[in-house]
C-alpha positions in Angstrom: -66.1 65.5 -149.0 -66.9 66.3 -152.6 -65.2 68.2 -155.4 -66.7 71.5 -156.3 -66.1 73.8 -159.3 -62.9 75.8 -159.1 -60.8 73.1 -157.3 -62.7 73.5 -154.0 -63.3 70.6 -151.7 -66.5 70.6 -149.6 -65.9 69.4 -146.0 -68.9 68.9 -143.8 -67.0 69.9 -140.7 -64.8 72.7 -141.9 -66.5 74.3 -144.9 -64.6 74.7 -148.1 -60.9 73.9 -148.5 -59.2 75.4 -151.6 -56.3 73.7 -153.2 -54.0 76.5 -152.1 -55.1 76.0 -148.5 -54.6 72.2 -148.9 -51.1 73.0 -150.3 -50.3 75.1 -147.2 -51.5 72.4 -144.9 -49.3 69.9 -146.7 -46.3 72.2 -146.3 -47.1 72.5 -142.6 -47.4 68.7 -142.4 -43.9 68.3 -143.8 -42.6 70.6 -141.1 -44.5 68.6 -138.5 -43.0 65.3 -139.8 -39.6 66.8 -139.4 -40.3 67.8 -135.8 -41.8 64.4 -135.1 -38.6 62.9 -136.6 -40.5 60.7 -139.1 -38.9 58.8 -141.9 -40.2 59.4 -145.5 -42.0 56.0 -145.5 -43.8 56.9 -142.2 -44.8 60.3 -143.6 -46.1 58.6 -146.8 -48.3 56.3 -144.6 -49.8 59.3 -142.8 -50.5 61.0 -146.1 -52.4 58.0 -147.4 -49.5 56.4 -149.4 -49.2 58.7 -152.4 -46.8 57.4 -155.0 -43.1 58.0 -154.4 -42.9 60.5 -157.2 -45.9 62.5 -155.9 -44.6 62.4 -152.3 -41.1 63.7 -153.3 -42.7 66.3 -155.6 -44.8 67.5 -152.7 -41.8 67.4 -150.3 -39.9 69.7 -152.7 -42.9 72.1 -152.6 -44.2 71.3 -156.0 -47.9 70.9 -155.0 -50.4 71.0 -157.8 -53.4 69.0 -156.6 -54.1 67.4 -153.2 -56.6 64.6 -153.2 -59.7 64.7 -150.9 -58.4 61.8 -148.8 -55.1 63.5 -148.2 -57.0 66.8 -147.2 -59.0 64.8 -144.6 -55.7 63.4 -143.3 -54.1 66.8 -143.2 -57.0 68.2 -141.2 -56.5 65.5 -138.6 -52.8 66.0 -138.5 -53.2 69.8 -138.0 -55.8 69.0 -135.3 -53.3 66.7 -133.6 -50.6 69.3 -133.7 -53.0 72.0 -132.3 -54.1 69.8 -129.5 -50.5 69.0 -128.5 -49.6 72.7 -128.5 -52.5 73.2 -126.1 -51.6 70.3 -123.9 -47.9 71.0 -123.6 -46.4 74.4 -122.8 -43.0 73.2 -124.2 -43.5 72.3 -127.9 -40.6 69.7 -127.7 -42.6 67.7 -125.2 -45.6 67.6 -127.5 -43.4 66.5 -130.4 -41.8 63.7 -128.3 -45.2 62.6 -127.0 -46.2 61.3 -130.4 -43.6 58.5 -130.2 -44.0 57.6 -126.5 -45.9 54.5 -125.3 -49.4 55.4 -124.1 -51.9 53.3 -122.2 -54.7 54.9 -124.3 -53.3 53.1 -127.4 -52.7 49.7 -125.7 -49.2 50.6 -124.6 -48.2 51.6 -128.1 -47.5 55.2 -129.2 -49.9 57.6 -130.9 -47.5 57.3 -133.9 -47.9 53.5 -133.9 -51.7 54.0 -134.0 -51.5 56.5 -136.8 -49.1 54.3 -138.8 -51.7 51.6 -138.9 -52.6 53.5 -142.0 -56.4 54.0 -142.0 -57.8 57.5 -141.9 -59.7 56.4 -138.8 -56.4 55.8 -137.0 -55.5 59.5 -137.4 -59.0 60.5 -136.3 -58.7 58.3 -133.2 -55.5 60.0 -132.1 -57.1 63.4 -132.8 -60.2 62.5 -130.9 -58.2 61.3 -127.9 -56.2 64.5 -127.8 -59.3 66.7 -128.2 -61.0 64.9 -125.3 -57.9 65.3 -123.2 -57.7 69.0 -123.7 -61.5 69.4 -123.2 -62.2 70.1 -126.8 -65.5 68.1 -126.8 
């Protein structure tokens, strides 16, 4: 992912993400974190550990610039949400699934895997869900 003129981010898998689109994704992620019943420290890990001041500014809706790493993470989070909506007819079951132990993650939950903190941990959960729903 590289920065382009005009606050655009070039993503090899999804084209161009503008900063306004990234801000919309970030607002959606905060809603998702609420539905997943995450604490603020957990949410910060999933977003790549932005500073506390940046995190709380974003949480209030004051979103100026979203870094490339966070945009990648947001893409995986939105993909996870989409896959769960496809797999579960009742949204609440999908939200709860995130915190339930799962053999695919060594008996730990998908949330435990994501909270390991590396971008690849989010991608692993997204890839698992995409494969489960036949997205490959």
